[in-house]
C-alpha positions, 0 to 999 in steps of 0.5 A, a space after each residue: 244171490 244164487 245157490 250153485 251146488 258144487 260141482 262133484 254134485 250138480 255133475 251127478 244130478 245132471 248125469 244120473 240115470 234111471 237106475 241111480 234114480 231107483 237106486 235111491 229109491 229102494 234106499 228110501 224104501 229100506 229106511 222106511 220100512 227099518 223105521 216102521 219095524 222099529 216103532 214095532 219093536 218099541 210098541 211091543 216091547 212097552 206092552 210086555 214092559 206094561 203086564 208085568 211078571 205075571 200076567 196070564 198074556 205074557 207068554 203070547 206077548 213075549 212071542 208077540 215082541 220075539 216076532 217084532 224083534 226077528 222081523 226088525 233084525 231082518 229088516 236091518 240085515 237087508 240094509 247091510 247091517 249085520 251086529 244086533 248089538 246096539 239095537 239089543 242095547 238100545 231097546 232094551 230086549 228082555 233075555 226072554 225075548 231073544 231066547 225066543 230067537 234063539 240068542 243065548 
């Protein structure tokens, strides 16, 4: 049995130019970069959570998490995602980290 993609898909693939291939590559790189930034946010927030409230290393961990979150937000904006309410809730970003970013 042969599989034939729908006419619209096959036409796009046949007529695709180097520009569209480049655009697909850029979109893939943006997605991969956003995924790496998200994993870094998770790691830094886990370290911050594991430290507890009165640890001497806490200020450095808060700053590290704030740097990771800021990088993640910038990467999201480069992908066209400007509302950060979802990730703030999903990652449970603490207010002290958001305060380092200037958020109230």
